LOSE-56203 format. One line per 8 residues: their letters; for each residue x, y, z of C-alpha. Coordinates in Angstrom, 3 decimals. Last residue first. Example, Ala and Ser with C-alpha at 12.3 -4.5 7.8 and 13.67 -1.06 7.14 Angstrom:
REM LOSE-56203
SA = 13.670:-1.060:7.140  12.300:-4.500:7.800
This chain:
REM LOSE-56203
SLPFELTV = 9.734:-7.736:26.362  7.093:-7.624:29.089  4.729:-5.428:27.123  3.033:-2.377:28.697  -0.474:-1.745:30.025  -1.754:1.158:32.126  -5.505:0.873:32.676  -7.735:3.713:33.887
KAGGLVED = -11.258:3.046:35.171  -13.482:5.922:36.267  -16.423:5.569:38.629  -19.402:3.253:39.074  -17.687:0.997:41.592  -18.866:-2.221:39.873  -19.301:-1.104:36.237  -15.936:0.698:36.131
NGLVLQGG = -15.693:3.351:33.431  -13.080:3.485:30.662  -9.728:4.914:29.672  -6.821:2.931:28.219  -3.160:3.924:28.513  -0.784:2.113:26.158  2.498:0.260:25.989  5.812:0.526:24.168
HRLMISQA = 7.458:1.889:27.340  7.682:5.350:25.767  3.984:5.034:24.936  3.315:4.398:28.614  5.218:7.536:29.604  3.320:9.680:27.110  0.029:8.239:28.363  0.866:9.170:31.953
IYLGMGHH = 1.880:12.685:30.842  -1.444:13.192:29.046  -3.330:11.679:31.972  -1.870:14.248:34.373  -1.673:17.304:32.074  -5.213:18.691:32.172  -4.467:21.899:34.021  -4.621:20.939:37.658
HGSSRSRD = -6.407:21.886:40.903  -9.195:23.817:39.114  -11.927:21.446:40.333  -13.780:21.433:36.998  -11.811:18.731:35.176  -14.235:15.794:35.568  -17.319:17.909:34.979  -16.815:20.242:32.033
GMYFQKTA = -13.637:18.510:30.919  -10.342:20.415:30.830  -7.848:19.006:28.272  -4.458:20.722:28.577  -2.683:18.021:26.509  -4.897:15.237:25.262  -5.414:12.112:27.360  -8.911:13.216:28.414
ERLDAFTF = -10.230:13.743:24.858  -12.283:10.719:23.765  -13.094:9.165:27.109  -13.590:12.630:28.574  -16.095:13.586:25.845  -18.122:10.441:26.561  -18.086:11.371:30.247  -15.614:9.721:32.595
GGGSDDVT = -16.541:8.436:36.044  -18.440:10.179:38.842  -16.263:8.839:41.623  -16.064:5.311:42.994  -12.570:4.659:41.690  -10.745:2.083:39.577  -6.973:2.054:38.841  -5.714:-0.785:36.595
FCVSDPRG = -2.054:-1.795:36.275  -1.500:-4.273:33.425  1.573:-6.371:32.551  2.244:-7.919:29.128  3.145:-11.078:27.183  1.368:-13.932:28.951  -0.521:-11.614:31.347  0.444:-10.325:34.789
EATLTIIG = -2.150:-8.327:36.688  -1.799:-5.392:39.067  -5.113:-4.092:40.453  -5.471:-0.700:42.138  -8.821:-0.056:43.794  -10.049:3.317:45.029  -13.107:3.669:47.282  -14.949:6.684:48.686
QIPTHEVA = -14.678:8.066:52.226  -14.766:11.619:50.797  -15.803:11.604:47.126  -13.501:10.323:44.352  -12.704:12.833:41.611  -9.466:14.167:43.097  -8.340:10.771:44.348  -8.740:9.219:40.863
NMVVNLIA = -6.713:11.989:39.175  -4.100:11.664:41.919  -3.925:7.921:41.239  -3.497:8.405:37.468  -0.749:10.986:37.985  0.893:8.780:40.623  0.892:5.774:38.295  2.581:7.813:35.525
RQFLDKDI = 5.180:9.223:37.948  5.777:5.740:39.295  6.424:4.638:35.694  8.825:7.509:35.061  10.824:6.817:38.209  10.897:3.048:37.657  11.945:3.080:34.004  10.811:-0.437:33.227
AIFDPMNH = 12.054:-4.048:32.986  9.962:-6.393:35.117  10.954:-8.945:37.742  9.116:-11.598:39.771  6.285:-11.798:37.235  2.759:-10.853:38.410  0.131:-13.590:38.292  -2.421:-11.502:40.199
ANMHVQIE = -1.957:-8.438:42.418  -4.629:-6.563:44.371  -4.537:-3.268:46.332  -7.667:-1.809:47.941  -7.665:1.757:49.324  -10.568:3.277:51.231  -10.589:7.067:50.906  -10.312:9.146:54.073
KEVAAARL = -10.203:12.342:51.970  -6.785:13.481:53.342  -5.414:9.937:53.551  -5.913:8.940:49.900  -2.648:10.344:48.485  -0.579:8.647:51.192  -2.398:5.348:50.584  -1.708:5.452:46.853
LEEIDELL = 1.949:6.389:47.194  2.488:3.595:49.727  0.735:1.119:47.445  2.990:2.148:44.545  6.135:1.697:46.638  4.998:-1.728:47.820  4.120:-2.777:44.250  7.594:-1.756:43.051
SATDITVR = 9.289:-3.756:45.795  7.243:-6.849:44.892  8.119:-6.428:41.199  11.879:-6.363:41.727  13.466:-4.149:39.087  15.086:-4.601:35.663  16.133:-1.248:34.227  14.699:1.011:31.478
ELKLGEQT = 16.070:4.523:31.206  13.513:6.387:29.085  14.050:10.072:28.397  10.732:11.951:28.271  10.624:14.640:25.632  11.275:18.372:25.652  7.521:18.973:25.719  7.209:16.779:28.816
KSIEILER = 9.992:18.651:30.565  8.341:22.012:29.841  5.019:20.728:31.159  6.666:19.340:34.285  8.292:22.710:35.025  4.942:24.465:34.624  3.295:21.824:36.813  5.852:22.357:39.551
AYREIQAS = 5.174:26.097:39.401  1.421:25.526:39.602  1.856:23.309:42.678  4.068:25.947:44.309  1.393:28.570:43.589  -1.201:26.356:45.300  1.051:25.792:48.300  1.627:29.566:48.469
STLIYRNY = -2.134:30.127:48.369  -2.801:27.707:51.222  0.042:29.077:53.336  -1.017:32.710:52.786  -4.674:31.916:53.469  -3.668:30.111:56.665  -1.746:33.209:57.787  -4.772:35.393:57.097
DRQIEDQA = -7.028:33.043:59.077  -4.487:32.908:61.931  -4.344:36.706:61.959  -8.127:36.929:62.192  -8.211:34.437:65.089  -5.568:36.181:67.162  -1.950:35.245:66.857  0.813:34.107:69.194
TESLLEAN = 3.742:32.871:67.133  4.157:29.437:65.491  2.002:30.390:62.481  4.363:33.301:61.859  7.228:30.891:61.291  5.143:28.938:58.758  4.264:32.186:56.964  7.926:33.133:56.905
GRIITLPT = 8.862:29.826:55.309  6.008:30.054:52.786  6.960:33.548:51.666  10.675:32.703:51.445  9.978:29.484:49.489  7.718:31.428:47.126  10.435:34.026:46.583  12.729:31.233:45.310
KIDHALAS = 10.132:28.996:43.594  9.052:31.746:41.199  12.519:31.827:39.623  12.305:28.083:38.873  8.931:28.534:37.169  10.240:31.526:35.210  13.272:29.576:34.019  11.113:26.612:32.923
IQERRAQQ = 8.607:28.829:31.143  11.362:30.839:29.427  13.199:27.674:28.380  10.002:26.193:27.040  9.250:29.385:25.068  12.769:29.484:23.637  12.477:25.855:22.558  9.048:26.502:21.067
EEWQQRLS = 10.373:29.481:19.090  13.432:27.541:17.928  11.282:24.590:16.926  8.857:26.827:15.026  11.743:28.520:13.172  13.260:25.160:12.296  9.888:23.895:11.107  9.419:26.973:8.880
AKLENKMT = 12.934:26.709:7.417  12.426:23.019:6.666  9.008:23.703:5.185  10.482:26.377:2.896  13.315:24.060:1.853  10.949:21.152:1.232  8.501:23.335:-0.717  11.323:24.468:-3.006
DLSDLVTD = 12.411:20.865:-3.473  8.807:19.846:-4.137  8.488:22.496:-6.845  11.716:21.330:-8.503  10.580:17.716:-8.228  7.346:18.645:-10.050  9.336:20.275:-12.862  11.715:17.309:-12.842
IEHVGSSQ = 8.756:14.998:-13.466  7.643:17.031:-16.508  11.178:17.271:-17.926  12.093:13.606:-17.518  15.732:12.831:-16.618  14.756:11.966:-13.055  17.010:14.603:-11.503  18.029:14.088:-7.881
VTFELDQN = 16.607:15.988:-4.911  19.008:16.155:-1.986  17.953:14.947:1.436  17.643:16.161:5.018  13.913:16.940:5.070  12.585:13.821:6.747  9.245:15.343:7.732  7.522:11.954:7.240
QIKGIVSQ = 5.302:13.436:4.506  8.357:15.180:3.022  10.211:11.862:2.915  7.293:10.090:1.217  6.921:12.850:-1.406  10.650:12.705:-2.201  10.591:8.915:-2.539  7.539:9.024:-4.812
LGKMKKAL = 9.265:11.551:-7.076  12.448:9.494:-7.187  10.461:6.370:-7.992  8.698:8.113:-10.896  11.626:7.625:-13.304  11.601:3.900:-12.582  7.837:3.818:-13.152  8.361:5.584:-16.491
KKGFLYSW = 10.965:3.027:-17.542  8.717:0.143:-16.543  5.724:1.663:-18.321  7.757:2.156:-21.519  9.129:-1.402:-21.301  5.645:-2.839:-20.751  4.182:-0.765:-23.584  7.078:-1.880:-25.813
LAIQLLFG = 6.403:-5.546:-25.132  2.594:-5.422:-25.294  2.598:-3.406:-28.533  5.173:-5.761:-30.072  3.142:-8.782:-28.995  0.011:-7.309:-30.579  1.812:-6.578:-33.874  3.421:-10.018:-33.950
VVILIIGL = 0.054:-11.680:-33.355  -1.530:-9.618:-36.159  1.319:-10.329:-38.628  1.434:-14.027:-37.661  -2.317:-14.407:-38.220  -2.129:-12.683:-41.617  0.762:-14.942:-42.676  -1.087:-18.050:-41.475
LEPNPLHT = -4.084:-17.059:-43.594  -1.904:-16.768:-46.710  0.155:-19.866:-45.877  -2.901:-22.120:-45.470  -3.867:-22.835:-41.869  -1.682:-25.385:-40.087  -2.110:-28.985:-38.872  -3.233:-30.945:-41.941
RLWESRYN = -1.446:-28.946:-44.638  1.679:-28.965:-42.495  1.540:-32.761:-42.139  0.954:-33.186:-45.900  4.147:-31.254:-46.628  4.145:-29.344:-49.936  2.341:-26.526:-48.301  -0.386:-24.456:-49.870
MVISYSLL = -1.063:-21.265:-51.779  -4.647:-20.926:-52.916  -6.607:-21.705:-56.052  -8.653:-24.608:-54.714  -9.413:-27.894:-56.448  -12.169:-30.055:-57.996  -11.440:-32.307:-61.017  -14.351:-33.681:-63.071
LVERQQER = -13.757:-36.586:-65.448  -16.477:-37.329:-68.051  -16.742:-40.759:-69.641  -17.574:-42.236:-73.062  -14.268:-44.196:-72.926  -13.164:-42.760:-76.278  -14.759:-39.441:-75.435  -12.903:-38.825:-72.168
QIVTYYGR = -14.024:-35.190:-71.711  -12.090:-33.365:-68.949  -13.979:-30.880:-66.724  -12.000:-28.544:-64.432  -13.242:-27.309:-61.066  -12.834:-24.435:-58.669  -13.443:-23.747:-54.972  -13.104:-27.066:-53.185
IGGKSGSE = -16.527:-28.445:-54.191  -16.387:-26.431:-57.388  -17.246:-22.929:-58.520  -17.212:-21.979:-62.184  -20.930:-22.528:-62.541  -22.172:-23.587:-66.005  -25.439:-24.988:-64.702  -24.596:-28.466:-65.969
VAKWAKQA = -21.175:-28.408:-64.340  -22.618:-27.258:-60.994  -25.191:-30.021:-61.221  -22.364:-32.474:-61.752  -20.497:-31.133:-58.652  -23.607:-31.497:-56.501  -24.037:-35.095:-57.667  -20.372:-35.859:-56.993
QERNLSGS = -20.623:-34.440:-53.475  -23.536:-36.744:-52.748  -21.818:-39.760:-54.274  -18.560:-39.271:-52.390  -15.725:-37.350:-54.001  -12.488:-39.343:-54.269  -13.812:-40.916:-57.461  -16.089:-43.540:-59.007
VYQGEQTY = -18.893:-44.076:-61.508  -21.460:-41.296:-60.950  -24.115:-41.115:-63.676  -23.932:-37.923:-65.697  -25.231:-39.157:-69.059  -21.727:-39.260:-70.531  -20.763:-41.523:-67.641  -19.166:-39.912:-64.609
LAYDSLSP = -15.773:-39.931:-62.824  -15.269:-37.697:-59.760  -12.067:-36.039:-58.705  -10.343:-34.302:-55.797  -7.283:-32.036:-56.057  -4.199:-31.322:-53.923  -2.135:-33.873:-55.858  -2.801:-34.390:-59.564
IQDPRIEP = -4.926:-37.490:-60.323  -2.950:-40.300:-61.991  -2.313:-42.038:-58.645  -6.062:-42.335:-58.105  -6.433:-44.498:-61.275  -8.568:-43.570:-64.243  -8.814:-46.373:-66.799  -8.155:-46.486:-70.529
SSVLIDKA = -5.886:-43.435:-70.238  -6.304:-41.116:-73.202  -7.932:-38.079:-71.577  -6.171:-38.342:-68.178  -2.809:-38.779:-69.880  -3.397:-35.722:-72.040  -4.547:-33.661:-69.062  -1.596:-34.443:-66.765
AAIQKEVY = 0.433:-31.287:-67.471  -2.651:-29.059:-67.491  -3.831:-30.585:-64.200  -0.434:-30.012:-62.566  -0.377:-26.404:-63.761  -3.885:-25.849:-62.358  -2.800:-27.414:-59.057  0.186:-25.039:-58.648
NAPLIEGT = -1.850:-21.932:-59.458  -1.730:-20.662:-55.805  2.026:-21.204:-55.493  3.379:-24.121:-53.425  5.238:-23.474:-50.161  8.080:-25.901:-49.401  9.230:-25.489:-52.997  12.700:-24.204:-52.122
ATAILYTG = 12.031:-20.827:-53.706  8.602:-20.568:-52.067  9.999:-21.363:-48.600  12.798:-18.834:-49.088  10.369:-16.147:-50.244  7.971:-16.846:-47.378  10.763:-16.732:-44.775  11.971:-13.426:-46.173
ILLGLWLL = 8.449:-12.015:-46.110  7.965:-13.098:-42.470  11.341:-11.713:-41.369  10.741:-8.434:-43.187  7.337:-8.135:-41.537  8.923:-8.676:-38.103  11.661:-6.133:-38.807  9.070:-3.630:-39.986
MGGCLLMF = 7.038:-4.290:-36.816  10.089:-3.817:-34.586  10.961:-0.574:-36.316  7.425:0.705:-35.835  7.502:-0.239:-32.151  10.958:1.335:-31.749  9.581:4.497:-33.360  6.704:4.471:-30.884
YRLFITSL = 9.182:3.975:-28.034  11.123:7.006:-29.155  7.931:9.041:-29.586  6.941:8.226:-25.989  10.291:9.476:-24.719  9.926:12.667:-26.744  6.348:13.209:-25.548  7.506:12.742:-21.946
ALPKRAKH = 9.958:15.586:-22.431  13.641:14.841:-22.005  15.856:16.185:-19.245  19.114:17.977:-20.116  21.956:16.059:-18.534  21.965:15.518:-14.814  24.168:16.792:-12.014  23.848:20.494:-12.762
KLNEM = 20.070:20.782:-12.850  19.299:18.726:-9.763  21.908:20.399:-7.610  20.911:23.845:-8.860  17.296:23.482:-7.697
């Protein structure tokens, strides 16, 4: 795959690309941690975040005042701490702690526990007033702002939360970017696979820049070239075969015309009974050979593809032509013909020759499998957005196998294809023509006549 290798720089391995994104994730996390630490240092330096021993320092600074003050006022208590004032005997006097909390705190003092209501406590003896002051506080960093203390976790917990959230967001971001980049690299691979599936082999494989993907693309490019060569060889062989069949069929017609013409001349001369039988055999066999030759030519034309030349035609004229074809085909077996038309538009756009060919194939199929003096009905019906032509007969109808396989090329059913007068191309050609018109051919069995029912439907637009 020289094109792919020369046009792109050396592709990277998936592990290398993943390692790059991992390094970006690590770099992003270090940057995030640096931002958090820097913010903490600035907030601490400016006093917006108070150190963990801030309350202890405040208590130590206010201790002398608290010991000597005649009366304890709330404004004398250091911020970020609660207090309770007791008598020497431990009776609660006042404080920011309620009576129940104060009792628990006093018991903690008596038991020698270092824990307080908010984590730690300090006891101050006010001997002159015969009182005991208990201060309860926490040793944890905190905010200077009351609003921040109320609405946010303490700085330590907030820092842990921000680290975890930042880590998760970084993982989500870089995973998304890695997946997006990988999906972009995979688009070329998906495009190549889609084109090969659709047999669109006229394209050049481009490098994705990823070693593993380019390895697959290289294999697909090789497969594409081999498939292209194989399809070209098959097409050339089929084309040669079609040309040989068509040429042979045309060559057969020349001596066949001579044989049939001479046989017809002989039939006009005086002959005994044996000679007339032999002459009739020659005419019958030559007609059969001529039918086979026409079918060979039709098969080669069908394989080459049906060229659609749609024109707008008068519907009444078309129905007359179809009825004439139907009655002519039914004369030999004295078949009753019924033609019906309902809600047909005045004009329809079709390829008249191809459509009549499709109708004739369906009609001849019905005539062949309808008994002598049977019935064939052709119904033309206009619908809001389509037109349907339905051919019903009083023959044996389709078997389950026929309904599934009858439109396939060269299909020969055990019962419905056993006459030997054709080679399973009639319904196949009719379906091909309907598909060219954007329509469909539907097989079924008629409940009234008991025979086959074939519907040709195509859209009006």
